[in-house]
C-alpha positions as CSV (number, residue, x, y, z in Angstrom):
1,Q,31.6,-217.7,-100.3
2,L,32.2,-216.1,-96.6
3,F,32.8,-212.4,-98.4
4,R,31.5,-211.0,-101.6
5,L,33.0,-208.0,-103.3
6,I,30.6,-205.6,-105.0
7,L,32.0,-202.7,-107.0
8,E,29.1,-199.9,-107.9
9,S,29.5,-197.1,-110.1
10,T,27.4,-194.3,-111.3
11,S,28.0,-191.6,-113.7
12,R,29.7,-189.3,-110.5
13,H,31.0,-191.4,-107.8
14,V,32.4,-195.1,-107.4
15,S,32.0,-197.5,-104.3
16,G,33.3,-201.0,-103.2
17,Q,31.8,-203.2,-100.5
18,V,32.9,-206.5,-98.9
19,V,29.4,-208.1,-98.0
20,H,29.3,-211.1,-95.6
21,Y,27.2,-214.1,-97.1
22,T,24.4,-213.2,-94.4
23,G,23.9,-209.8,-96.7
24,K,25.2,-207.8,-94.3
25,T,28.0,-204.9,-95.8
26,I,31.3,-205.7,-93.2
27,I,33.6,-202.9,-95.3
28,S,32.9,-200.1,-97.5
29,A,34.8,-197.4,-99.3
30,S,33.4,-194.6,-101.8
31,T,34.4,-191.4,-103.6
32,K,31.4,-189.9,-101.6
33,E,33.5,-189.9,-98.4
34,W,34.9,-186.3,-97.9
35,A,38.6,-187.8,-96.8
36,I,38.8,-189.7,-100.2
37,K,37.0,-187.1,-102.6
38,R,39.3,-184.4,-101.6
39,H,42.5,-186.1,-102.7
40,L,40.9,-187.0,-106.3
41,Y,40.7,-185.1,-109.3
42,S,37.8,-186.7,-110.5
43,T,35.5,-189.2,-108.7
44,N,34.9,-191.4,-111.6
45,D,38.3,-191.9,-113.4
46,V,41.0,-194.6,-113.4
47,S,42.8,-193.3,-110.6
48,A,39.5,-193.3,-108.3
49,Y,38.9,-196.9,-109.1
50,E,42.8,-197.4,-108.2
51,N,42.2,-195.7,-104.9
52,I,39.1,-196.9,-103.8
53,G,40.7,-200.7,-104.5
54,S,43.7,-199.7,-102.5
55,I,41.9,-198.4,-99.5
56,L,39.4,-201.3,-99.6
57,A,42.4,-203.6,-99.1
58,H,43.8,-201.5,-96.3
59,R,40.4,-201.8,-94.4
60,C,39.9,-205.4,-95.2
61,L,43.2,-206.3,-93.8
62,Q,42.8,-204.1,-90.7
63,S,39.5,-206.1,-90.2
64,G,41.3,-209.5,-90.5
65,I,39.7,-210.2,-94.1
66,S,42.4,-211.4,-96.6
67,E,40.6,-213.2,-98.8
68,I,37.4,-212.4,-101.1
69,H,35.1,-213.8,-103.8
70,T,34.6,-211.6,-107.1
71,D,33.3,-212.0,-110.1
72,L,34.9,-209.0,-111.3
73,S,38.1,-210.8,-113.1
74,V,35.7,-211.6,-116.0
75,E,34.6,-207.8,-116.5
76,G,38.2,-206.7,-115.7
77,E,39.4,-208.1,-118.9
78,R,37.5,-205.5,-120.8
79,S,37.4,-202.3,-118.7
80,E,40.3,-200.5,-117.8
81,K,38.9,-199.2,-114.5
82,I,37.9,-202.6,-113.2
83,R,41.2,-204.0,-113.9
84,S,43.0,-201.3,-112.3
85,F,40.5,-201.7,-109.0
86,I,41.4,-205.5,-108.9
87,E,45.1,-204.8,-109.3
88,A,44.9,-202.2,-106.4
89,L,43.1,-204.5,-104.2
90,Q,45.5,-207.6,-104.9
91,H,48.5,-205.1,-104.3
92,G,47.3,-204.3,-101.4
93,G,47.5,-207.8,-100.0
94,V,43.7,-209.3,-100.5
95,K,43.5,-212.4,-102.3
96,T,40.6,-212.2,-104.8
97,E,39.8,-216.0,-104.7
98,E,38.6,-217.6,-101.5
99,P,40.3,-220.9,-100.5
100,D,38.8,-224.6,-100.5
101,V,36.1,-225.7,-98.1
102,I,37.4,-227.7,-95.4
103,S,35.7,-231.0,-94.9
104,E,33.7,-231.8,-92.0
105,H,35.9,-234.8,-91.1
106,F,38.6,-232.5,-90.6
107,F,36.9,-230.9,-87.7
108,F,34.8,-233.8,-86.4
109,P,37.1,-236.8,-86.8
110,W,34.4,-239.0,-85.2
111,S,32.0,-238.3,-87.9
112,K,30.4,-241.2,-89.8
113,M,31.5,-239.6,-93.1
114,K,34.9,-240.8,-93.5
115,P,37.0,-240.7,-97.0
116,G,38.7,-243.6,-98.1
117,L,42.5,-243.9,-97.6
118,P,44.0,-242.4,-100.7
119,W,46.8,-245.2,-100.9
120,E,46.6,-249.1,-100.7
121,V,47.7,-250.3,-97.3
122,V,50.0,-253.5,-98.3
123,E,50.9,-254.8,-94.8
124,D,47.2,-256.0,-94.4
125,K,47.2,-258.0,-97.5
126,I,50.3,-259.7,-96.6
127,L,48.9,-260.4,-92.9
128,E,46.1,-262.0,-94.5
129,N,48.0,-264.1,-96.9
130,T,50.1,-265.5,-94.1
131,K,47.6,-266.3,-92.1
132,K,45.7,-267.9,-94.8
133,R,48.8,-270.2,-95.4
134,E,49.1,-271.1,-91.7
């Protein structure tokens, strides 16, 4: 999990953060920011969650982050606010599932850890059988 999404809410504000696996916050958006707060009627309703999601998605794409890991999808099934946050994030172009890890063999073909062939090589068996006959 390279990037992790954290959503924090208090009784007055909502904030979302994208955290690197080292623990440092890369991107954040909050209703505490005046530029966001002045466009909202309330800083803790469904509209605020949706706006924070779309702003966070925009900032992620500007930073080159298109895929993040989140555990909010389970909670989003129960909460309309979290569901609207995740939908705004996805509608903004950010995937909420990270891709599979690329194996070491892809980067280092000389590595001793080589996977087996996913198919059976028939030509080798034919050559072995013809050599045995001769």
